[in-house]
C-alpha positions, -999 to +999 in steps of 0.1 A: -230+167+238-247+133+233-258+124+198-297+119+197-295+083+185-270+075+212-291+092+238-321+071+227-300+039+231-289+049+266-325+058+276-337+024+263-311+007+285-290-006+256-252-005+257-235+020+236-216+007+205-180-001+212-155+026+204-134+021+173-098+011+177-074+040+184-056+058+156-021+045+149+007+070+139+037+054+122+071+070+118+090+059+087+122+051+106+103+026+127+092+005+096+121+010+072+142-019+060+166-026+031+156-057+012+152-071-023+118-063-037+091-090-037+083-114-065+117-122-079+142-103-057+153-082-087+178-056-073+174-038-040+149-016-024+140+003+007+107-010+022+084+009+045+059-016+057+036+010+071+005-011+078+025-038+095+027-015+125-011-015+128-025-041+152-049-067+137-075-067+125-069-042+097-087-040+064-059-028+041-022-028+033-004+005+028+033+004+019+060+026+005+087+011-015+118+028-031+131+007-059+169+014-063+183+017-099+178-016-118+153-030-093+118-044-100+088-059-083+085-090-105+053-099-123+028-118-101-009-125-101-031-105-077-064-116-062-074-081-052-074-046-067-042-027-061-028+009-066+007+019-074+012+057-068+045+073-078+061+099-054+093+104-074+114+087-101+101+069-132+089+033-136+073+010-160+042-009-148+029-039-165-005-055-162-013-086-183+014-078-208+004-042-213+031-017-201+029+020-192+054+045-179+046+061-146+060+095-134+055+115-102+019+120-094+007+092-116-010+061-104-018+027-119-051+011-107-045-027-111-075-051-114-082-084-096-069-114-115-042-095-135-005-104-136+013-072-126+047-058-118+067-026-119+104-017-126+125+013-120+137+034-150+165+058-153+191+070-127+167+082-099+152+056-076+115+049-080+096+059-049+060+046-048+031+039-025+014+005-029-021+000-014-045-030-015-071-046+007-061-071+033-078-103+022 
């Protein structure tokens, strides 16, 4: 079935709009690596650089990071909005000196211009999703 607007374009002799890029499916084992967390290399983590597997151009970054016990993403300024979403474990997020504990199912929405970071708490690793626009 041809959508009416597209049919009108075709009848008018205009080219159809280009198709969007194809969907990309990423397997965790293809993007997994053991490395110190960013912004200070505090401890160790398992990084899943999910959006790195998507060909450019892409509009956002989507990552999963498991902070091992004692690990942290050190404080750093951000020039975009960012979300930390906790899958499992506990962590303490900080934004401009204000700290809050995050547990599974909780998220921190971090604002442009803030100085932010997060550290793992307790014995269980902190498993989180981090997403932000690709500037």
